[in-house]
C-alpha positions as CSV (number, residue, x, y, z in Angstrom):
1,M,4.5,-15.9,-37.5
2,S,6.6,-18.5,-39.3
3,T,5.1,-22.0,-39.6
4,A,8.4,-23.5,-40.9
5,R,9.4,-26.8,-39.2
6,P,12.7,-27.1,-37.4
7,T,15.4,-28.8,-39.6
8,L,18.0,-31.4,-38.9
9,S,20.9,-32.5,-41.1
10,A,22.3,-36.0,-41.2
11,T,24.8,-38.0,-43.1
12,S,24.7,-41.7,-43.9
13,R,26.8,-43.8,-41.5
14,S,28.8,-47.0,-42.2
15,V,30.5,-47.1,-38.8
16,L,28.6,-49.5,-36.5
17,G,28.9,-51.4,-33.2
18,K,31.5,-50.3,-30.7
19,K,33.2,-48.1,-33.2
20,V,30.5,-45.5,-32.8
21,A,32.4,-44.4,-29.6
22,A,34.9,-42.6,-31.9
23,L,32.0,-40.7,-33.5
24,R,30.8,-39.5,-30.1
25,A,34.3,-38.4,-29.2
26,S,34.4,-36.3,-32.3
27,G,31.2,-34.5,-31.5
28,H,28.8,-36.6,-33.6
29,L,25.8,-38.6,-32.6
30,P,24.8,-42.0,-34.0
31,A,21.1,-42.3,-35.1
32,V,18.8,-44.4,-37.2
33,V,15.7,-43.5,-39.2
34,Y,12.9,-45.9,-40.1
35,G,9.2,-46.0,-40.9
36,H,6.5,-47.4,-43.3
37,G,8.0,-50.8,-43.4
38,L,11.3,-49.5,-44.8
39,P,14.6,-50.9,-43.5
40,S,16.3,-48.6,-41.0
41,D,19.1,-46.4,-42.2
42,A,22.2,-45.7,-40.0
43,L,22.9,-41.9,-39.7
44,T,25.2,-39.5,-38.1
45,L,24.0,-36.2,-36.5
46,D,25.9,-33.2,-35.3
47,A,25.6,-33.5,-31.5
48,R,25.4,-29.7,-30.9
49,E,22.8,-29.3,-33.6
50,F,20.7,-32.0,-32.0
51,D,21.0,-30.5,-28.5
52,A,19.8,-27.2,-29.9
53,L,16.9,-28.9,-31.6
54,R,15.8,-30.7,-28.4
55,R,15.6,-27.4,-26.5
56,H,12.8,-26.3,-28.7
57,A,11.2,-29.6,-30.0
58,G,9.0,-32.0,-28.1
59,A,8.1,-35.6,-28.7
60,T,5.3,-34.6,-31.2
61,T,7.2,-31.9,-33.0
62,L,7.7,-32.6,-36.7
63,V,11.3,-32.1,-37.9
64,D,12.5,-31.8,-41.5
65,L,15.4,-34.3,-41.8
66,S,17.8,-33.9,-44.7
67,I,20.1,-36.8,-45.3
68,D,23.3,-36.2,-47.3
69,G,21.9,-32.9,-48.6
70,Q,18.8,-34.5,-50.2
71,K,15.2,-33.2,-50.0
72,P,14.0,-33.0,-46.4
73,A,11.4,-35.5,-45.1
74,P,9.3,-35.1,-42.0
75,V,10.3,-37.2,-39.0
76,L,9.6,-37.4,-35.2
77,V,12.2,-37.8,-32.6
78,H,10.9,-41.2,-31.4
79,K,13.5,-42.2,-28.8
80,V,16.7,-40.8,-27.3
81,Q,19.1,-43.1,-25.5
82,Q,20.9,-41.2,-22.7
83,H,24.0,-41.8,-20.6
84,P,22.8,-42.9,-17.1
85,M,25.2,-40.4,-15.4
86,T,25.6,-37.4,-17.6
87,R,22.2,-37.7,-19.3
88,R,23.9,-36.8,-22.6
89,P,22.4,-38.4,-25.8
90,L,24.1,-41.6,-26.9
91,H,21.8,-42.6,-29.7
92,V,18.6,-41.3,-31.5
93,D,15.7,-43.1,-33.2
94,L,14.0,-41.0,-35.8
95,Y,10.6,-42.0,-37.2
96,L,9.7,-41.1,-40.8
97,V,6.1,-40.1,-41.1
98,T,3.6,-39.7,-43.9
99,M,1.5,-36.5,-43.6
100,T,-1.7,-38.3,-44.6
101,E,-1.3,-41.2,-42.2
102,E,-2.6,-40.9,-38.6
103,L,-0.3,-41.6,-35.7
104,T,-1.0,-42.9,-32.2
105,I,1.1,-41.3,-29.5
106,E,1.1,-40.4,-25.8
107,V,0.8,-36.7,-25.0
108,G,1.7,-35.1,-21.7
109,L,-0.8,-33.4,-19.5
110,V,-0.1,-30.0,-17.9
111,S,-2.1,-28.5,-15.0
112,D,-2.9,-24.8,-14.8
113,G,-4.4,-22.5,-12.3
114,D,-5.0,-22.7,-8.6
115,S,-7.0,-25.2,-6.5
116,E,-9.1,-23.9,-3.6
117,A,-8.9,-27.3,-1.8
118,V,-5.1,-27.0,-1.9
119,R,-4.8,-23.2,-1.1
120,D,-7.5,-22.9,1.6
121,L,-8.0,-26.5,2.9
122,G,-4.4,-27.6,3.1
123,G,-4.9,-30.5,0.7
124,T,-2.3,-32.1,-1.6
125,L,-2.7,-32.1,-5.3
126,L,-2.4,-35.6,-6.8
127,H,-1.6,-36.0,-10.5
128,V,-3.1,-39.4,-11.1
129,L,-2.6,-39.4,-14.9
130,E,0.4,-37.6,-16.6
131,H,-0.2,-38.7,-20.2
132,V,-3.1,-39.6,-22.5
133,R,-3.1,-41.6,-25.7
134,V,-4.3,-39.8,-28.8
135,K,-4.5,-40.4,-32.5
136,A,-4.1,-37.7,-35.2
137,L,-2.4,-36.7,-38.4
138,P,1.2,-35.7,-37.8
139,D,0.6,-32.0,-38.2
140,K,-2.4,-32.1,-35.7
141,L,-0.5,-33.8,-32.9
142,P,-0.6,-31.5,-29.8
143,Q,2.7,-30.8,-27.9
144,S,0.7,-31.1,-24.6
145,I,-2.8,-30.9,-23.3
146,H,-3.5,-28.3,-20.6
147,Y,-6.3,-28.5,-18.0
148,S,-7.4,-26.2,-15.1
149,I,-7.4,-27.4,-11.5
150,E,-9.6,-24.5,-10.4
151,S,-12.6,-26.9,-10.3
152,L,-11.0,-28.8,-7.4
153,R,-12.7,-26.8,-4.6
154,T,-13.3,-29.7,-2.2
155,F,-11.8,-33.1,-1.5
156,D,-14.7,-34.7,-3.4
157,D,-14.0,-32.9,-6.6
158,V,-12.2,-34.9,-9.4
159,I,-11.0,-34.2,-12.9
160,H,-11.6,-37.0,-15.4
161,V,-10.2,-37.6,-18.8
162,S,-13.6,-36.7,-20.2
163,D,-13.1,-33.2,-18.7
164,L,-10.1,-32.5,-20.9
165,A,-10.3,-30.1,-23.9
166,I,-9.1,-32.1,-26.8
167,P,-8.0,-30.1,-29.9
168,D,-9.9,-30.4,-33.2
169,G,-8.7,-33.2,-35.4
170,V,-7.4,-35.2,-32.4
171,A,-9.1,-38.5,-31.3
172,L,-8.7,-39.4,-27.6
173,L,-8.0,-43.1,-27.0
174,T,-7.6,-43.1,-23.2
175,D,-10.6,-44.3,-21.2
176,P,-12.7,-41.1,-20.5
177,T,-13.6,-42.3,-17.0
178,E,-10.0,-42.4,-15.8
179,V,-9.1,-39.9,-13.1
180,V,-6.6,-37.1,-14.1
181,A,-6.3,-35.2,-10.8
182,K,-7.8,-34.8,-7.4
183,V,-6.9,-33.3,-4.0
184,L,-6.0,-35.4,-1.0
185,Q,-7.1,-34.4,2.5
186,P,-4.3,-33.5,5.0
187,R,-3.5,-36.2,7.5
188,V,-4.7,-35.5,11.1
189,E,-2.4,-36.7,13.9
190,E,-3.7,-37.4,17.4
191,V,-1.7,-35.5,20.0
192,E,-3.8,-36.2,23.1
193,A,-3.3,-39.4,25.1
194,P,-6.4,-41.7,25.3
195,A,-8.5,-41.2,28.4
196,E,-7.9,-44.8,29.5
197,A,-4.2,-44.3,29.5
198,A,-4.5,-41.1,31.5
199,E,-6.7,-42.8,34.1
200,G,-4.2,-45.7,34.3
201,E,-1.3,-43.4,34.9
202,A,-3.3,-41.6,37.6
203,A,-4.1,-44.9,39.3
204,E,-0.4,-46.0,39.2
205,G,0.5,-42.7,40.8
206,E,-1.9,-43.1,43.6
207,A,-0.8,-46.7,44.2
208,A,2.9,-45.6,44.4
209,A,2.0,-42.8,46.9
210,E,0.1,-45.3,49.1
211,G,3.1,-47.7,49.0
212,E,5.5,-45.0,50.0
213,A,3.2,-44.0,53.0
214,A,2.9,-47.6,54.2
215,A,6.6,-48.1,54.0
216,G,7.2,-45.0,56.1
217,T,4.8,-46.2,58.8
218,S,6.5,-49.6,59.0
219,E,9.9,-48.0,59.4
220,G,8.6,-45.7,62.2
221,E,7.1,-48.6,64.1
222,S,10.3,-50.6,63.9
223,A,12.3,-47.7,65.2
224,A,10.0,-47.2,68.1
225,G,10.2,-50.9,69.1
């Protein structure tokens, strides 16, 4: 299996400010690359090439960036600014990394398996934590961290950060006592009226019946007179 990193081509950009709208209209994407105390460089990416890259690369995927045909250098896609309506990329921040320098980054958590407390007891799975903070060399950064929810058999069972399987070469920075996931009990709704209310309704019914009987007797006496 090939271990080659995905590649991305870029060209140096002199167009800045509001003029970048013309770049987007022509199928290009403005970007910047920075890192290691170096000043940021303005770049232009091919929008289609970047879209294809995003479909296969996550936040911790190393990408070989070549600027103006020069020797590629490893970068991370640090931030993507998107249009609020169309969600299309508007601007990209690329972070230049050094392979011997550790990085601190947040990695997403992914739950696997089936919970007995959800399946058989009708509970609701609650993902309390969706990311953890880790530190590792760039080529050791995990794309995600998976964990099984099969241990959640009752409503008292809890998965903590300390229960996660962290890959070798990766240091976990998130508090190990934090809760990752648990199952909430289903809500129980009362459908029966309280006994006091039922007794009150019965008493009101009896009083109404007695009132109607008394009225009938009065009317009969008046008619006889």
